[in-house]
C-alpha positions in Angstrom: -0.3 0.2 0.2 1.5 3.3 -1.1 1.4 6.7 0.6 2.2 10.2 -0.1 4.3 10.6 3.8 3.7 14.0 5.7 4.5 15.2 8.7 2.3 12.5 10.5 4.4 9.8 9.4 7.8 11.1 10.5 9.5 9.2 12.8 13.5 9.3 13.6 16.0 6.2 13.4 16.5 7.0 16.7 13.0 6.6 18.3 12.8 3.3 16.5 16.2 1.8 17.4 15.7 2.8 21.3 16.5 0.4 23.4 13.6 -1.0 25.3 14.3 -2.1 29.2 12.9 -5.6 29.2 11.9 -5.6 33.0 11.2 -2.7 34.8 10.5 -3.1 38.1 6.3 -2.1 39.1 7.0 -0.6 42.7 3.6 1.4 42.6 0.0 1.9 41.1 0.5 3.4 38.0 -1.0 6.5 37.3 -3.3 6.4 33.9 -5.6 8.4 31.5 -7.7 6.4 29.0 -6.6 6.8 25.6 -8.4 9.1 23.2 -10.0 5.7 21.5 -12.0 5.8 25.0 -12.5 9.2 24.9 -15.0 12.1 23.6 -17.8 11.5 21.9 -18.6 8.0 20.6 -21.4 5.3 19.9 -20.0 2.7 21.4 -18.8 3.6 24.8 -17.4 -0.1 25.3 -16.7 -3.0 22.9 -15.3 -5.8 24.5 -13.6 -6.8 27.3 -10.8 -8.3 25.3 -10.6 -5.3 22.7 -10.9 -2.7 25.4 -8.2 -4.0 27.5 -5.6 -4.4 25.1 -6.4 -0.4 23.7 -5.3 0.8 27.3 -2.7 -1.7 28.1 -0.8 -0.7 24.7 -1.5 3.0 25.9 -0.3 2.3 29.2 3.2 1.3 27.5 3.4 4.4 25.6 2.1 3.2 22.6 -0.7 4.2 19.9 -3.2 1.2 19.7 -4.6 2.4 16.5 -2.1 1.7 14.4 -3.1 -2.2 14.9 -6.8 -1.8 14.2 -6.6 -3.4 10.6 -7.7 -6.7 11.2 -11.3 -4.8 12.0 -11.6 -5.2 8.1 -11.9 -9.2 8.9 -15.3 -9.2 10.7 -17.8 -11.7 9.4 -21.4 -12.6 10.2 -21.5 -16.3 12.3 -24.6 -17.3 11.6 -25.5 -16.9 15.0 -23.6 -13.3 15.9 -20.9 -11.2 14.3 -17.2 -12.1 14.7 -15.7 -11.3 18.6 -13.0 -9.1 17.3 -9.6 -9.1 18.8 -6.3 -7.7 18.2 -4.7 -11.1 16.5 -1.3 -11.2 19.1 0.7 -11.6 15.7 0.2 -8.0 14.8 1.3 -6.9 18.2 4.2 -8.6 17.8 5.1 -7.0 14.3 4.1 -3.8 15.5 4.9 -3.3 19.4 7.6 -6.1 19.9 5.0 -7.6 22.4 5.0 -11.2 22.7 1.9 -12.9 24.4 2.4 -16.2 26.1 0.1 -18.5 28.2 1.2 -18.6 31.7 0.9 -22.3 33.4 -1.1 -21.8 36.4 0.1 -24.9 38.2 0.0 -23.6 41.7 -0.7 -20.3 42.5 -2.6 -18.0 40.5 -1.6 -15.2 42.9 2.1 -16.3 43.3 2.5 -16.6 39.2 1.2 -13.1 39.0 3.8 -11.9 41.4 6.5 -13.4 39.7 5.5 -12.1 35.9 4.5 -8.6 37.0 8.2 -8.3 39.4 9.6 -9.0 35.8 8.1 -6.2 34.1 5.2 -8.2 32.7 1.6 -7.9 32.6 -0.7 -10.7 33.1 -4.0 -11.0 31.2 -6.3 -13.3 33.5 -9.7 -14.5 33.2 -11.6 -13.3 36.5 -15.0 -13.1 38.0 -16.0 -9.6 37.2 -18.5 -10.0 40.9 -14.6 -8.9 42.4 -14.3 -6.1 40.1 -14.8 -2.6 41.7 -14.5 -1.1 38.0 -17.9 -2.9 37.4 -20.2 -1.3 40.0 -22.9 -0.3 37.6 -22.9 -4.1 36.7 -21.4 -7.0 37.9 -20.1 -5.9 40.8 -21.4 -8.0 43.6 -24.3 -8.4 41.6 -23.5 -11.1 39.0 -20.6 -13.8 38.5 -19.6 -12.9 34.6 -16.3 -14.3 33.3 -13.7 -11.4 32.1 -10.0 -10.7 31.3 -8.3 -8.2 33.3 -4.5 -7.0 32.5 -2.7 -6.8 35.7 0.6 -5.0 36.6 0.9 -4.4 39.8 0.5 -6.7 42.8 1.0 -6.3 46.5 0.4 -9.5 48.4 1.3 -7.5 51.9 -1.5 -5.1 51.5 -3.5 -7.3 48.9 -4.0 -4.6 46.2 -4.0 -5.2 42.9 -3.6 -2.9 39.8 -5.1 -4.0 36.8 -6.4 -2.6 33.2 -9.8 -3.7 32.2 -12.3 -2.2 29.8 -11.8 1.3 29.3 -9.2 2.2 32.4 -7.2 1.3 35.2 -8.6 0.5 38.5 -7.1 -1.1 41.5 -8.8 -3.7 44.1 -7.8 -4.6 47.7 -9.5 -6.5 50.7 -12.2 -8.8 50.1 -12.1 -8.4 46.2 -8.3 -9.3 46.3 -9.4 -12.5 47.9 -12.2 -13.2 45.5 -10.3 -12.4 42.2 -7.5 -15.1 43.4 -10.2 -17.9 44.8 -9.3 -17.5 48.5 -12.3 -16.8 50.2 -13.4 -19.7 52.5 -16.3 -20.4 50.1 -14.3 -20.8 47.2 -11.3 -22.5 49.2 -10.6 -26.4 48.6 -13.4 -26.6 45.7 -11.5 -29.0 43.0 -14.4 -28.3 40.3 -12.9 -24.9 40.2 -10.1 -25.1 37.2 -7.4 -23.0 37.2 -8.6 -19.7 34.7 -7.1 -19.6 31.6 -3.7 -17.1 31.5 -1.5 -15.3 29.7 1.4 -13.1 29.9 2.5 -9.9 27.9 6.5 -9.2 27.8 8.2 -6.2 25.9 10.7 -8.3 23.9 11.7 -5.9 21.0 11.7 -2.1 20.4 8.1 -1.0 19.1 7.8 0.7 15.8 7.1 4.4 15.6 6.8 7.2 12.9 6.7 5.9 9.1 7.8 2.3 10.2 5.3 2.0 12.3 2.5 3.2 10.0 4.0 1.0 6.6 4.1 -2.0 8.9 0.3 -1.5 9.7 -0.5 -1.0 6.1 1.5 -4.1 5.4 -1.1 -5.9 7.8 -4.2 -4.4 6.4 -3.3 -5.4 2.7 -2.7 -8.8 4.3 -5.9 -8.5 6.3 -7.9 -7.4 3.4 -7.3 -10.9 1.9 -9.2 -12.9 4.7 -11.9 -10.2 4.5 -15.5 -11.7 4.1 -16.7 -13.2 0.8 -20.1 -12.0 0.9 -21.7 -8.7 2.5 -22.0 -9.8 6.4 -25.0 -7.4 6.6 -26.8 -9.0 3.8 -26.2 -12.2 5.3 -27.9 -11.1 9.0 -30.4 -9.5 7.4 -31.4 -13.1 5.5 -31.5 -14.6 9.1 -32.6 -11.8 10.9 -36.5 -13.0 11.1 -35.4 -16.0 12.4 -33.7 -13.9 15.3 -36.8 -12.1 15.7 -39.0 -14.6 17.0 -36.5 -15.7 19.3 -35.8 -12.3 20.7 -40.0 -12.4 21.4 -39.7 -16.0 22.8 -37.1 -15.9 25.3 -37.6 -12.1 26.2 -35.5 -9.7 27.9 -32.7 -11.2 29.4 -31.8 -12.9 26.1 -32.2 -9.4 24.1 -29.4 -8.1 25.9 -27.2 -11.2 25.1 -28.3 -10.8 21.4 -27.5 -7.0 21.1 -24.2 -7.5 22.7 -23.1 -9.7 20.1 -24.8 -8.4 17.0 -25.0 -4.9 17.7 -22.5 -3.8 20.0 -19.6 -6.1 17.8 -20.6 -4.6 14.3 -20.9 -1.3 15.2 -18.0 -1.2 17.6 -16.1 -2.7 15.3 -16.5 -0.4 12.5 -16.2 2.5 14.8 -13.1 1.5 15.5 -12.5 1.0 11.6 -13.4 4.7 11.0 -10.9 6.0 13.5 -8.3 3.7 11.9 -9.0 4.9 8.4 -8.7 8.4 9.8 -5.4 7.6 11.7 -4.1 6.1 7.9 -5.4 8.9 6.3 -3.1 11.6 8.7 -0.2 9.7 7.5 0.0 10.0 4.2 -2.2 7.6 2.7 -5.2 8.0 -0.2 -7.9 7.0 2.0 -11.2 8.6 0.4 -13.5 10.6 3.0 -16.2 7.8 2.5 -14.6 5.2 4.1 -14.6 6.1 7.4 -17.7 8.4 7.0 -19.7 5.0 5.9 -17.9 3.1 8.6 -18.7 5.6 11.1 -22.6 5.0 9.7 -22.3 1.7 10.8 -21.4 2.3 14.2 -24.5 5.0 14.4 -27.0 2.7 12.7 -26.2 -0.7 15.0 -27.3 1.7 17.7 -30.2 2.9 15.8 -31.3 -0.7 15.3 -30.7 -1.3 18.9 -32.9 1.0 19.9 -35.8 0.7 17.4 -36.1 -3.4 18.8 -36.1 -2.1 22.7 -39.1 0.0 21.6 -40.6 -3.1 19.4 -40.3 -5.7 22.2 -41.8 -3.2 24.5 -44.9 -2.8 22.5 -45.2 -6.3 21.3 -44.6 -5.6 17.6 -42.2 -7.4 15.4 -40.0 -4.8 13.3 -38.0 -6.3 10.5 -35.7 -3.0 10.5 -35.9 -2.8 7.0 -34.3 0.8 6.9 -31.6 0.2 9.3 -30.5 -3.0 7.1 -30.4 -0.3 3.9 -28.2 1.8 5.6 -26.2 -1.0 7.0 -25.8 -2.8 3.9 -25.5 0.5 1.7 -22.2 1.7 3.9 -20.9 -1.9 4.3 -20.7 -1.7 0.5 -18.6 1.5 0.3 -15.9 0.2 2.7 -14.3 -3.1 2.7 -14.3 -4.0 -1.1 -13.6 -0.8 -2.3 -10.6 -0.3 0.1 -9.4 -3.8 -1.2 -9.7 -2.7 -4.4 -7.8 0.4 -3.5 -4.5 -1.4 -3.1 -4.3 -3.7 -5.1 
């Protein structure tokens, strides 16, 4: 993919070759302000726990997560949901020199977290959101739900934990600390509670920056466009929607929230990030027509409109096929992925 590089794509070789301290000590809880992707006016304030976590983790490392959003062009309709989009780990390695490995939990999750964070690594662990105070408005002390956090600070003596989650960075302590590590009496000595899946991230090499980062991101975009859906995924969803609508009326409000999370939110937030990515690429000199990020943002907006329409339809007991929403979504998608693939051939 070619570009006319302007001031936004400059970067010194000194910056690209700077030495990374592989094992910086984490002696205290960090101060962290959310990345711009999680600030300002957004249609979808949250996407999914994994993507939002990585945006803040990359930002916490002093890296720009927008460079890694090329994969959003691959989202497809999977028959019963839209692709639960995630940063490909190989992309994070290529752009930022980050290596993510599975962490074996062979005795104590707490001990493994302490060992890795002392080495300057971040531990990505599946935990129960019931004990995460940042979920106070939803799961905290209310529902037992699985989510992933990124731990970079632990103090077993004071029972404190610093962690990335969703759109920010937070601290928990006391009984929440015991709950996350399953040390409460009601969680102890229960063999049916298997160890969670855990990864750790280490900064193995210096990250790319400036022109090198932009060009590597463009290379990833070319590769991901080769994996784009063979057919318009909105059209496929539209064909399946009448059956989905009947299911929504049969199963009630609780299922509605699960459905909209896996349909409207995943679709809308994915394309909102694609819009931001295309703007980022254009700012770095790549010839991206205005219509492409605008159309991606329309998908984000119309997905929210459709969600509200379904709320009203279910409240009134009237089936709404949402034809107008599907028209906007289909037409918008047709202006993005295939034209982008044609542009870079």
